[in-house]
Structure formats: structure tokens, C-alpha cells
One Martini backbone bead per residue (centre of mass of N, CA, C, O) as a GRO file, in nm:
protein
  194
    1MET     BB    1   0.163  -4.311  -1.108
    2THR     BB    2   0.160  -4.118  -0.853
    3ARG     BB    3   0.433  -3.984  -0.922
    4LYS     BB    4   0.348  -3.871  -1.201
    5LEU     BB    5   0.120  -3.694  -1.090
    6PHE     BB    6   0.309  -3.513  -0.914
    7GLU     BB    7   0.487  -3.412  -1.148
    8TYR     BB    8   0.262  -3.270  -1.311
    9GLY     BB    9   0.162  -3.096  -1.067
   10GLY     BB   10   0.430  -2.934  -1.052
   11TRP     BB   11   0.423  -2.814  -1.323
   12ILE     BB   12   0.151  -2.667  -1.299
   13ALA     BB   13   0.216  -2.504  -1.044
   14GLY     BB   14   0.458  -2.361  -1.158
   15ALA     BB   15   0.321  -2.216  -1.392
   16VAL     BB   16   0.099  -2.069  -1.233
   17LEU     BB   17   0.288  -1.912  -1.044
   18ILE     BB   18   0.435  -1.757  -1.268
   19VAL     BB   19   0.183  -1.615  -1.389
   20PHE     BB   20   0.089  -1.480  -1.124
   21GLY     BB   21   0.352  -1.323  -1.080
   22ILE     BB   22   0.344  -1.155  -1.337
   23ILE     BB   23   0.076  -1.025  -1.286
   24ALA     BB   24   0.135  -0.892  -1.012
   25ILE     BB   25   0.361  -0.714  -1.107
   26ALA     BB   26   0.212  -0.563  -1.324
   27MET     BB   27  -0.012  -0.450  -1.130
   28GLY     BB   28   0.185  -0.298  -0.946
   29VAL     BB   29   0.314  -0.114  -1.145
   30ASN     BB   30   0.050   0.010  -1.254
   31GLY     BB   31  -0.048   0.127  -0.980
   32ARG     BB   32   0.196   0.308  -0.923
   33ASN     BB   33   0.165   0.477  -1.196
   34VAL     BB   34  -0.114   0.588  -1.138
   35VAL     BB   35  -0.048   0.745  -0.881
   36ARG     BB   36   0.177   0.919  -0.998
   37ASP     BB   37   0.010   1.045  -1.238
   38SER     BB   38  -0.219   1.166  -1.060
   39LEU     BB   39  -0.042   1.352  -0.896
   40ALA     BB   40   0.103   1.506  -1.131
   41ALA     BB   41  -0.168   1.630  -1.248
   42GLN     BB   42  -0.215   1.834  -0.995
   43LYS     BB   43   0.035   2.019  -0.938
   44ILE     BB   44   0.178   1.979  -0.664
   45THR     BB   45   0.340   2.185  -0.428
   46ALA     BB   46   0.552   2.280  -0.199
   47THR     BB   47   0.590   2.476   0.052
   48PRO     BB   48   0.810   2.697   0.190
   49ASP     BB   49   0.764   2.535   0.489
   50ALA     BB   50   0.806   2.219   0.452
   51ALA     BB   51   1.084   2.155   0.569
   52GLU     BB   52   1.005   2.230   0.865
   53ILE     BB   53   0.752   2.043   0.898
   54THR     BB   54   0.916   1.763   0.767
   55ASN     BB   55   1.221   1.751   0.831
   56GLY     BB   56   1.312   1.760   0.506
   57LYS     BB   57   1.133   1.569   0.317
   58LEU     BB   58   1.054   1.854   0.210
   59GLN     BB   59   1.074   2.090  -0.042
   60PRO     BB   60   1.047   2.374  -0.181
   61GLY     BB   61   0.868   2.290  -0.477
   62ASP     BB   62   0.803   2.010  -0.460
   63ALA     BB   63   0.674   1.756  -0.617
   64ILE     BB   64   0.364   1.582  -0.582
   65ASN     BB   65   0.446   1.239  -0.709
   66THR     BB   66   0.416   1.061  -0.450
   67GLY     BB   67   0.315   0.892  -0.170
   68ALA     BB   68   0.525   1.014   0.031
   69ARG     BB   69   0.474   1.310  -0.045
   70ALA     BB   70   0.175   1.310   0.021
   71ARG     BB   71   0.198   1.251   0.319
   72GLU     BB   72   0.358   1.497   0.392
   73PHE     BB   73   0.159   1.709   0.275
   74ALA     BB   74  -0.062   1.644   0.477
   75SER     BB   75   0.092   1.763   0.723
   76VAL     BB   76   0.094   2.057   0.613
   77ILE     BB   77  -0.208   2.100   0.601
   78GLU     BB   78  -0.259   2.046   0.903
   79PHE     BB   79  -0.088   2.263   1.011
   80HIS     BB   80  -0.230   2.511   0.871
   81THR     BB   81  -0.507   2.454   1.008
   82LEU     BB   82  -0.427   2.480   1.294
   83GLU     BB   83  -0.314   2.766   1.273
   84ALA     BB   84  -0.597   2.894   1.170
   85THR     BB   85  -0.755   2.765   1.447
   86GLY     BB   86  -0.575   2.765   1.712
   87GLY     BB   87  -0.561   2.426   1.746
   88LYS     BB   88  -0.833   2.346   1.635
   89ARG     BB   89  -1.068   2.123   1.579
   90TYR     BB   90  -1.360   2.047   1.455
   91SER     BB   91  -1.492   1.937   1.734
   92GLU     BB   92  -1.395   2.220   1.890
   93MET     BB   93  -1.602   2.376   1.716
   94GLY     BB   94  -1.826   2.597   1.623
   95ARG     BB   95  -2.073   2.635   1.377
   96TYR     BB   96  -2.085   2.941   1.476
   97LEU     BB   97  -2.103   3.291   1.487
   98THR     BB   98  -2.074   3.560   1.668
   99PRO     BB   99  -2.078   3.900   1.680
  100THR     BB  100  -1.769   3.875   1.803
  101GLY     BB  101  -1.633   3.601   1.660
  102ASN     BB  102  -1.723   3.362   1.808
  103ASP     BB  103  -1.782   3.039   1.885
  104THR     BB  104  -2.092   2.843   1.816
  105SER     BB  105  -2.377   2.607   1.854
  106ASP     BB  106  -2.575   2.833   1.908
  107GLU     BB  107  -2.818   2.978   1.727
  108ALA     BB  108  -2.913   3.219   1.915
  109LEU     BB  109  -2.595   3.334   1.939
  110ALA     BB  110  -2.581   3.388   1.656
  111ALA     BB  111  -2.514   3.545   1.392
  112LYS     BB  112  -2.680   3.731   1.134
  113ASP     BB  113  -2.766   3.739   0.823
  114PRO     BB  114  -2.892   4.022   0.660
  115LYS     BB  115  -3.016   3.871   0.403
  116THR     BB  116  -3.129   3.582   0.547
  117GLY     BB  117  -3.122   3.533   0.877
  118ARG     BB  118  -2.899   3.344   0.913
  119PRO     BB  119  -2.658   3.186   1.047
  120VAL     BB  120  -2.318   3.218   1.086
  121GLU     BB  121  -2.066   3.054   0.968
  122ASN     BB  122  -1.783   2.869   1.040
  123GLY     BB  123  -1.512   2.879   0.834
  124LEU     BB  124  -1.297   2.722   0.999
  125ARG     BB  125  -1.457   2.461   1.018
  126ASN     BB  126  -1.490   2.421   0.714
  127MET     BB  127  -1.190   2.374   0.662
  128TRP     BB  128  -1.176   2.088   0.781
  129VAL     BB  129  -1.328   1.950   0.546
  130THR     BB  130  -1.121   2.012   0.336
  131GLU     BB  131  -0.873   1.888   0.484
  132THR     BB  132  -0.981   1.601   0.503
  133ALA     BB  133  -1.013   1.550   0.198
  134LEU     BB  134  -0.722   1.600   0.118
  135THR     BB  135  -0.558   1.410   0.316
  136THR     BB  136  -0.707   1.155   0.238
  137ALA     BB  137  -0.614   1.147  -0.052
  138LEU     BB  138  -0.308   1.150   0.007
  139ASN     BB  139  -0.307   0.896   0.189
  140MET     BB  140  -0.419   0.705  -0.028
  141SER     BB  141  -0.177   0.726  -0.212
  142PHE     BB  142   0.015   0.592  -0.020
  143MET     BB  143  -0.131   0.329   0.010
  144ALA     BB  144  -0.146   0.252  -0.294
  145GLU     BB  145   0.164   0.230  -0.327
  146GLN     BB  146   0.203   0.007  -0.108
  147LEU     BB  147   0.020  -0.202  -0.244
  148SER     BB  148   0.186  -0.227  -0.506
  149LEU     BB  149   0.442  -0.317  -0.368
  150PHE     BB  150   0.319  -0.577  -0.258
  151GLY     BB  151   0.243  -0.697  -0.535
  152ILE     BB  152   0.541  -0.716  -0.630
  153VAL     BB  153   0.646  -0.900  -0.402
  154THR     BB  154   0.444  -1.127  -0.447
  155GLY     BB  155   0.514  -1.184  -0.740
  156VAL     BB  156   0.809  -1.268  -0.690
  157ALA     BB  157   0.735  -1.503  -0.495
  158LEU     BB  158   0.568  -1.664  -0.700
  159PHE     BB  159   0.774  -1.691  -0.919
  160LEU     BB  160   0.992  -1.841  -0.747
  161THR     BB  161   0.816  -2.077  -0.659
  162GLY     BB  162   0.756  -2.180  -0.950
  163ILE     BB  163   1.055  -2.242  -1.010
  164GLY     BB  164   1.083  -2.452  -0.789
  165PHE     BB  165   0.871  -2.649  -0.880
  166LEU     BB  166   1.003  -2.707  -1.158
  167VAL     BB  167   1.270  -2.808  -1.061
  168LEU     BB  168   1.152  -3.048  -0.897
  169ALA     BB  169   0.995  -3.185  -1.134
  170ILE     BB  170   1.219  -3.204  -1.342
  171GLY     BB  171   1.448  -3.331  -1.148
  172GLY     BB  172   1.301  -3.559  -0.981
  173ALA     BB  173   1.225  -3.559  -0.667
  174LEU     BB  174   0.996  -3.813  -0.699
  175ARG     BB  175   1.182  -4.015  -0.781
  176LYS     BB  176   1.312  -4.311  -0.785
  177GLN     BB  177   1.582  -4.442  -0.670
  178GLU     BB  178   1.841  -4.600  -0.773
  179ALA     BB  179   1.983  -4.886  -0.724
  180SER     BB  180   2.338  -4.909  -0.609
  181THR     BB  181   2.355  -5.181  -0.503
  182ARG     BB  182   2.496  -5.471  -0.452
  183GLN     BB  183   2.453  -5.792  -0.545
  184VAL     BB  184   2.479  -6.084  -0.350
  185ALA     BB  185   2.550  -6.387  -0.365
  186PRO     BB  186   2.489  -6.674  -0.227
  187ARG     BB  187   2.651  -6.872  -0.011
  188GLN     BB  188   2.807  -7.167  -0.055
  189THR     BB  189   2.840  -7.472   0.129
  190ALA     BB  190   3.029  -7.725   0.186
  191ALA     BB  191   2.979  -8.046   0.258
  192ALA     BB  192   3.083  -8.284   0.453
  193ILE     BB  193   3.188  -8.628   0.419
  194GLY     BB  194   3.201  -8.847   0.669
   0.00000   0.00000   0.00000
């Protein structure tokens, strides 16, 4: 009875693992396609200097339509932003510009807009906000594509494990082995009368 219960359990577990494996593979493929379709819809292409910046991983004019290309293009955007800001990052720049064009975070030293009277914002610092938004989205595309690949690999593993369970259950791995040894009748010895 217990052996039969385990056998049925093996069949059920095998079937469930196969179904989950197929679902995980389908979801992984769908996720990968969504990432690639979303990137392609943006019509992003690599800049003329992309090959130099990415050590040849991107070529000028390449469509940014995969997670790997999106990640490489994020490094191109960062390179150009650092180039535009003289190597300074967001946190290293002042919020405002002085009348001489230098950056400052002191509102009193900032140049004033003649129309509004408000301090003139540092446009290069604001460029970092845009850069961060764009590179984060591109890097998330890379991560999403990698997660979909993980889903596919996990699905294959579940599918193969399910097949293994079914093979063991159907093959009777838990069945009691038939006794194949010969039974020998007990030897009787004649007693001498005497």
C-alpha cells in the first residue's frame, strides 16, 4: 500500500514538474520577447563613437534591441555625460550657476534670471538626472532579459526533473524486487539403526 502511494506520488510530482517547467519556459521566452520588442520600439541606435567607447561591443548605427546592447549603450550615455560635465558627477556639481558660469550650491552667489529673479539652475547638473533615468531603464532591460533567461533555464531543469520522476515511477523503482533465488528443500538424513 505504501509503495503504491509513493508510486502515484511520483507520477503526480513528475507531471506537476513537467507542467511547471513548460510554464516557466513559456514565461521566460515571453519575457525575453517583451524586452526585445520594447527596446526595438524605441528605435535607439548606437552613436558614431560607440565602437570606441564599448571596445567594439557596439558598432555605429547598431540597433539597441537586446538587453546586452542596452547595457553597452548605457555606458555610452554615461561616457558622453561625463565628457559634457568635465568628468564631474551629479553629486560633485553645484545646483546653480554663478554670473561667471561656475557652479555653486549657494543661492546667494548664483546668477539671477532677469525675468523671474530666481537663481539660474546648472543645466549640466540637470543632465545627470536625465542620464540616470535613461541608463537605469537600459540597465533594467539587461536585467529583465537575464531574468527571463534564468526562467528558461529553470523551466528546462523542472521539465527534465519531472521526466526523471515519471521514469522512476513508471519504471517501478519503488517496486519490491522479485525473489529470484532458488529455494532448496531441507536435506533429510537417514538415521542408521543399530
